[in-house]
N, C-alpha and C positions, 0 to 999 in steps of 0.2 A: 697354520704352523708347521704342519705335516709336508706341505709342499716346499717350504723354505729348507727344512731338514733333508728332503729327498735331493733338492738341488745341490746343497752342500755336499752331500753323499757322493753325488755323481760327479762333481767337481774334484773332489779328494780322489776318487777312483781314477779318474783320467790323468791326475798328476802322478800317483804312484806307478802306473803303467810303465813309465821311463826307467824304474829300478828294477833290479834283479829279484823278482817274486820268489826265487828258489833259495835266497839268502836268508837264513833263520833270523839274522838281526834285522833285516827289513820288515819280515813278517811280524817280528816283536814290536817294531815301531809302529807298523800300521794297526795292529791289535790294540796297544797301547794309546794311540791318537784316538782311535773309535771309542774306547772305553771312557776316556776323559771327555770327548765329545757328547757321548751319551750321558754322561753325569751332569755335565753341564747343562744339557737341555732339560733333564729331569728337574735339575734345581731350579732352573728359569721357569719351568712350568709351576711347579710348587709355588714360587714367589709369585705368580702371576705377571711376569714381566712381558712386555709388549715390544717386540723386535722394530716397531716403527715409531717408538715414542720414549724419550728419556723421562723417567718420573722425577719429580723434585727432590726425591731422598737420594737418588742416584748420582746426582750433581753437587759438587762442592767438596769440601775438606773431609777427610775421614781421620784426621788426627787433631789434636789441639794446639799445634805449633810450638809447644813447649820444648825446651832444650832437650835435644836427644832424639826428637821426633822429627819426621819429615814425610812427605808424600810425594810420589814421582808417577808420571804416566808416560806412557810412551804408544807411538803408533809406528808399524811397519808395514811397507808396500813393496809389491813386487810388481814389475811392469813387464809386458811382453818383449821388449828389447832387452831384458837382462837386468836392467837398472834394478836397484834395492836402494829403498829410502826408509831411514829410521830416525825419528825424532823423539828427543826426550824432553821432558819437562819436570823440573824439581822445584 
């Protein structure tokens, strides 16, 4: 899992290099993103999640479907040619 995290950190670092790293707002965004990512990783480790396998309890509805409740999922992808694809499921 450590290799996985190092790879993500490297990719994120390469991504942020195109921004003005002297801008305080950009620095705050980077610090925030790293903090959220570290927190998510810590939670995933404590829960024993496996990056290569979806557990049975991770799949399926998380609401009971009663009136006033809904569940939605989305995926977003950014492609080398600049295309952005976002798909929502309700």
